[in-house]
C-alpha positions in Angstrom: 62.9 -28.5 64.5 60.0 -28.1 66.2 58.6 -25.3 68.5 61.4 -23.1 69.5 60.2 -24.0 73.4 61.3 -27.1 72.9 64.1 -28.5 75.1 66.1 -29.2 71.9 66.4 -25.6 71.2 66.8 -24.5 75.1 70.1 -26.4 74.7 73.4 -24.6 73.6 74.3 -24.5 70.0 77.2 -26.6 70.1 75.0 -29.4 72.0 72.3 -29.2 69.1 71.0 -32.5 67.9 71.9 -33.5 64.3 68.8 -32.3 61.7 67.4 -34.1 58.6 68.2 -32.6 55.8 65.0 -32.5 54.7 63.9 -28.8 52.1 61.3 -27.9 55.3 63.5 -27.8 58.1 63.6 -24.3 59.1 64.3 -22.2 62.5 61.0 -21.3 64.2 62.0 -18.8 65.5 59.5 -16.7 68.0 58.0 -13.5 67.9 60.3 -11.8 70.5 63.2 -13.1 68.9 62.3 -11.9 65.4 61.9 -8.7 66.6 65.0 -8.4 68.7 67.9 -6.3 68.0 70.8 -9.3 68.0 68.9 -10.5 65.3 70.8 -10.4 61.9 67.9 -9.7 59.9 67.2 -6.0 62.5 70.4 -5.0 61.7 70.9 -2.4 60.2 71.7 -1.6 56.6 74.9 -0.4 57.3 76.2 -2.8 59.5 74.7 -5.5 56.5 76.2 -4.1 53.7 79.7 -3.3 56.3 80.2 -6.9 56.9 79.0 -8.3 53.3 81.9 -6.1 52.1 84.6 -6.9 54.5 84.0 -10.7 53.7 83.8 -10.0 49.9 87.1 -8.1 50.5 88.9 -10.3 52.3 87.9 -13.5 50.0 89.0 -11.2 46.4 92.1 -10.5 48.5 92.8 -14.1 49.2 92.2 -14.9 45.8 94.8 -12.8 44.9 97.6 -15.3 45.0 95.9 -18.5 43.2 95.8 -16.5 40.1 97.7 -13.4 39.9 101.1 -15.2 39.6 100.6 -17.4 36.5 101.9 -14.8 34.1 104.9 -14.9 36.4 105.2 -18.4 36.3 108.3 -18.3 33.9 110.5 -16.2 36.9 108.9 -18.1 39.6 110.4 -21.6 37.9 113.3 -20.0 37.1 114.5 -18.7 40.1 113.9 -22.5 41.7 115.8 -23.6 38.8 112.6 -25.9 37.8 111.0 -26.0 34.1 108.7 -28.2 34.3 105.4 -27.8 33.1 103.2 -29.8 35.0 105.3 -28.8 38.1 104.3 -24.8 36.6 100.2 -25.9 36.2 100.8 -28.0 40.1 101.5 -24.4 41.7 98.4 -23.2 40.9 95.8 -25.9 41.0 98.0 -27.1 44.5 95.5 -24.3 46.3 92.4 -26.5 45.5 94.4 -29.3 47.9 93.1 -27.5 51.0 89.2 -27.8 50.1 90.0 -31.5 50.1 90.9 -31.5 54.0 89.6 -28.6 55.5 86.0 -29.2 54.9 86.7 -32.0 57.8 87.3 -29.6 60.3 86.2 -26.6 59.1 82.1 -27.4 58.6 82.1 -29.1 62.2 83.6 -25.8 63.8 81.5 -23.8 62.0 77.8 -26.0 62.3 79.0 -26.4 66.5 80.3 -23.5 67.6 79.4 -20.7 64.1 81.3 -18.8 61.5 83.2 -16.6 63.0 85.0 -19.2 64.8 86.5 -20.6 62.2 87.0 -17.6 60.2 89.9 -15.5 62.7 92.1 -18.8 62.4 91.5 -18.9 58.9 93.1 -15.3 58.8 96.0 -16.2 60.9 96.6 -19.6 58.4 96.5 -18.1 55.1 98.7 -14.8 56.1 101.5 -17.3 57.5 101.1 -19.2 53.9 101.6 -16.3 52.4 104.5 -14.7 54.3 106.6 -18.8 54.3 105.5 -18.5 49.8 107.0 -15.0 49.4 109.8 -15.7 51.3 110.8 -19.4 49.9 113.7 -20.0 48.1 112.6 -24.3 47.9 110.1 -24.9 44.6 109.2 -28.2 47.2 108.2 -25.2 49.8 106.0 -23.4 47.6 103.9 -25.9 46.7 103.2 -27.0 50.0 102.5 -24.0 51.8 99.8 -23.0 49.3 97.7 -26.0 49.9 97.4 -24.4 53.8 95.5 -21.8 52.0 93.4 -23.5 50.4 91.5 -21.2 47.3 88.4 -21.4 44.6 88.1 -20.0 41.4 84.3 -18.8 41.8 85.3 -14.9 42.0 85.4 -13.1 39.0 88.3 -10.9 40.6 90.3 -13.9 40.2 90.7 -13.2 36.3 91.5 -9.5 37.2 94.5 -10.2 39.0 96.2 -12.2 36.8 96.8 -8.9 34.8 98.3 -7.2 37.9 100.5 -10.1 38.7 102.4 -9.9 35.6 103.4 -6.3 35.6 104.1 -6.6 39.1 106.8 -9.6 38.3 107.9 -7.7 35.5 108.4 -4.7 37.5 109.4 -5.0 41.2 109.5 -9.2 41.0 107.1 -12.4 41.9 107.5 -12.4 45.8 105.8 -8.6 45.9 102.8 -10.4 44.8 102.9 -12.0 48.2 103.4 -9.1 50.4 100.2 -6.6 48.4 98.4 -9.6 49.3 99.1 -9.8 53.1 99.3 -6.3 53.5 95.6 -6.0 52.0 94.5 -9.1 53.7 95.7 -7.5 57.2 93.4 -4.7 56.3 90.4 -6.8 56.2 90.8 -8.9 59.0 91.1 -5.9 61.6 88.3 -4.5 59.8 86.3 -8.3 60.8 87.7 -8.2 64.3 86.0 -4.9 64.9 82.4 -5.5 63.1 82.2 -8.9 62.1 79.9 -10.3 64.9 78.0 -13.9 64.1 75.1 -14.3 62.0 74.7 -18.4 61.7 71.1 -18.8 63.5 71.5 -21.7 65.9 74.3 -19.9 67.2 71.9 -16.9 68.0 68.9 -18.7 68.9 71.0 -20.8 71.4 72.6 -17.9 72.7 69.4 -15.6 73.1 67.1 -18.3 75.0 70.3 -18.9 77.6 71.4 -15.1 77.8 74.9 -16.4 77.2 77.2 -15.2 73.9 79.2 -18.1 74.7 78.7 -21.9 73.5 79.0 -25.2 75.9 82.0 -27.3 74.6 80.9 -30.2 72.7 81.1 -33.3 73.4 83.9 -35.9 72.0 80.8 -37.7 70.3 79.2 -35.1 68.8 82.1 -33.5 67.4 83.2 -36.4 65.5 79.7 -37.0 64.3 80.3 -33.2 63.1 83.9 -34.1 61.2 82.0 -36.5 59.5 79.3 -35.4 58.4 81.1 -34.2 55.2 82.1 -37.8 54.5 78.4 -38.8 55.2 77.4 -36.8 52.7 79.1 -37.9 50.2 78.9 -41.7 50.4 74.5 -41.6 51.4 73.5 -38.6 49.3 73.4 -39.4 45.7 72.3 -35.3 45.0 75.6 -34.4 46.5 77.2 -36.9 44.1 75.6 -35.8 41.1 76.5 -32.1 41.9 79.9 -33.4 42.4 80.4 -34.7 39.7 78.4 -31.9 37.6 81.1 -28.9 39.1 83.8 -31.5 39.0 84.4 -30.9 35.2 83.8 -27.4 35.3 86.3 -27.0 38.3 88.7 -28.5 36.1 88.7 -26.7 32.9 88.7 -22.9 34.7 92.3 -24.8 36.8 93.2 -25.4 32.7 92.3 -21.7 31.7 94.0 -20.4 35.1 97.0 -22.7 35.2 98.6 -22.1 31.2 96.4 -19.0 29.7 99.0 -16.8 30.5 102.1 -18.6 29.5 100.3 -19.7 26.6 100.6 -16.2 24.8 103.8 -15.7 26.5 105.0 -18.4 24.7 102.7 -18.7 20.7 102.1 -15.0 20.7 105.2 -13.9 22.5 103.1 -11.9 24.8 105.7 -10.1 27.4 105.0 -11.1 31.0 103.2 -8.5 32.0 100.5 -8.1 28.7 99.8 -12.0 29.3 98.0 -11.4 31.5 95.5 -9.2 29.8 94.5 -12.2 28.1 92.7 -13.1 31.0 90.2 -9.9 30.9 87.8 -12.0 28.4 87.2 -14.8 31.6 86.8 -11.3 34.0 83.8 -10.4 31.6 82.1 -13.4 30.7 82.1 -14.1 34.9 81.0 -11.0 35.5 77.8 -10.6 32.9 77.2 -13.5 33.7 76.7 -13.2 37.6 74.7 -10.2 36.7 72.6 -11.7 34.0 72.0 -14.5 36.2 70.7 -12.9 39.1 68.1 -11.1 37.2 67.3 -14.0 35.8 67.0 -16.7 38.5 65.4 -14.4 40.6 62.5 -13.6 38.0 61.9 -17.0 37.1 62.1 -18.4 40.7 58.6 -15.6 41.5 57.4 -16.7 38.9 57.5 -20.3 39.5 56.0 -19.4 43.0 53.3 -17.7 42.4 51.8 -20.3 40.1 51.4 -22.5 43.1 48.6 -22.1 45.7 51.2 -21.7 48.7 53.3 -19.1 47.0 56.4 -20.8 48.1 59.9 -20.9 46.6 61.3 -24.2 46.1 65.2 -25.1 45.6 64.3 -26.4 42.1 63.4 -23.3 40.9 66.9 -22.1 41.1 68.0 -25.3 38.8 67.0 -23.9 35.3 70.4 -21.5 34.7 72.8 -25.5 35.3 71.4 -26.1 31.5 72.6 -23.4 29.9 75.9 -23.9 31.8 76.3 -27.1 30.6 76.1 -25.9 26.4 78.3 -22.8 26.8 79.8 -24.0 30.0 79.7 -20.3 31.8 80.9 -21.0 35.3 78.7 -18.6 37.1 74.9 -20.3 35.4 76.5 -23.6 36.9 77.9 -22.9 40.2 75.9 -20.1 41.6 72.7 -22.5 41.2 74.3 -25.6 43.1 75.2 -23.6 45.7 72.0 -22.3 46.1 70.1 -25.2 46.0 72.3 -26.9 48.1 71.9 -24.3 50.7 68.3 -24.0 49.8 68.0 -27.8 50.6 70.2 -28.4 53.7 69.7 -25.0 55.6 71.1 -26.1 58.7 74.2 -28.4 57.7 75.1 -25.8 54.7 78.8 -25.7 55.4 79.2 -29.9 55.4 77.0 -30.4 52.1 79.1 -27.6 50.5 82.1 -28.8 52.0 81.2 -32.6 51.1 81.0 -31.0 47.3 84.4 -29.3 47.5 86.5 -32.6 48.8 85.8 -34.6 45.6 85.4 -31.3 43.3 88.8 -29.9 45.0 90.9 -33.6 44.7 90.0 -33.5 40.9 90.6 -29.7 39.9 94.1 -30.2 41.2 95.1 -32.9 39.2 93.3 -32.4 35.5 95.4 -29.6 34.9 98.3 -31.5 35.3 97.6 -33.2 31.7 97.3 -30.1 30.0 100.1 -29.2 28.9 100.8 -32.7 27.5 97.6 -32.8 26.0 98.8 -29.6 24.1 101.6 -31.0 23.2 100.7 -34.1 21.5 97.4 -32.9 19.5 97.9 -28.9 19.9 95.9 -26.1 20.9 93.2 -26.3 18.7 92.5 -29.9 18.9 93.1 -30.2 22.9 90.2 -27.3 23.7 88.2 -29.5 21.3 88.9 -32.8 23.2 88.1 -31.4 26.3 84.9 -29.8 25.0 84.0 -33.7 23.5 84.7 -34.7 27.2 81.8 -32.0 28.6 78.9 -32.8 26.3 77.5 -35.6 28.5 77.1 -32.9 31.5 74.5 -31.6 29.6 72.4 -34.6 30.1 73.3 -34.1 34.0 72.1 -30.8 33.7 68.4 -31.9 32.5 68.5 -34.7 35.2 69.4 -32.5 37.9 66.9 -29.9 37.0 64.0 -32.5 36.1 64.7 -34.2 38.9 66.4 -32.9 41.8 63.3 -32.7 43.8 62.6 -36.6 43.8 66.8 -37.1 44.2 67.0 -34.5 47.3 63.5 -36.3 49.3 65.3 -39.3 49.1 68.2 -37.8 51.8 68.2 -39.4 55.4 69.7 -37.7 58.3 73.7 -36.5 57.9 
């Protein structure tokens, strides 16, 4: 990026030029800004943890409707007069469709204008989608509008909500899952409005140097370039492509479980709607344990590797070894979190575009693959069906080894995005 006194850094954030996606690109902040109270690093711990809690809470509540009503799907499908197993699974995976298109708009807005600007419209759209789904009387409406509220499944609490959702549907009706979600999400949205402020470094640095809290509108050419950046990552970055393929199989398998596990226990083991949600306790426990152990192991290993080097600097590749264990045992956090951290480290200024590029393909694949789960089980049975899925995942062990061993060389071949 150069010295902070350069003219390029003095421009408003919206006019920041595209930067090369290299691992050494860092914001060179002046000592004055480093000690400025407006710098998020200098905010009080109470304020920092308040922001973390609000974003975690909003994300957790947003995950309710993408998973909570799976045990209630028989009630939902009966209300709409449909008994298609594939359509039933699609009501869960349809949430991923929003991730196929959202990054093309959200990522450039985040990088040109900041994270907060993109967050609040997302709240409004999501609340509207929940309200329409909760009051819908058509299966078409119920399927279409969740696509506007795209959700992913890498939150351990995603696997807690089916337990709650099953009992809610059994007692007061499945539509209350949406009404309760709206109530809690509004609370977190109000909290974000009162407390949340911009934290994206280029935006804050530009405001600091210009003495203004607003940015000039980006030119149409710059905005178009930012909108197409996720696509350039897809077609020009082999690193992003490899990581996308690696995480797509994981995401697909998770959505197969999310869209069939509860109803499988109802039909095969005669669980009630409420108790079938308990089948997700194992997944929730696994997510929670892997998240805790991954954090400890990742930090210990990365710091140990850094101490072995002369400059004692962490490298993005130090976060990748858990991928091998993740490929063998398929604990989601051991595969997903290292990938996310690695991409953030390699593309620090274009994190939104890089992770958005991954989500476009991953979500498209994951939205479609679960549709074949019920036909697969009907033909092979649950035992051989899961065995076949496990066999298809075996080649991804090699993917994990390749990414750990040669990830640095692959990422060094990236160009300007």
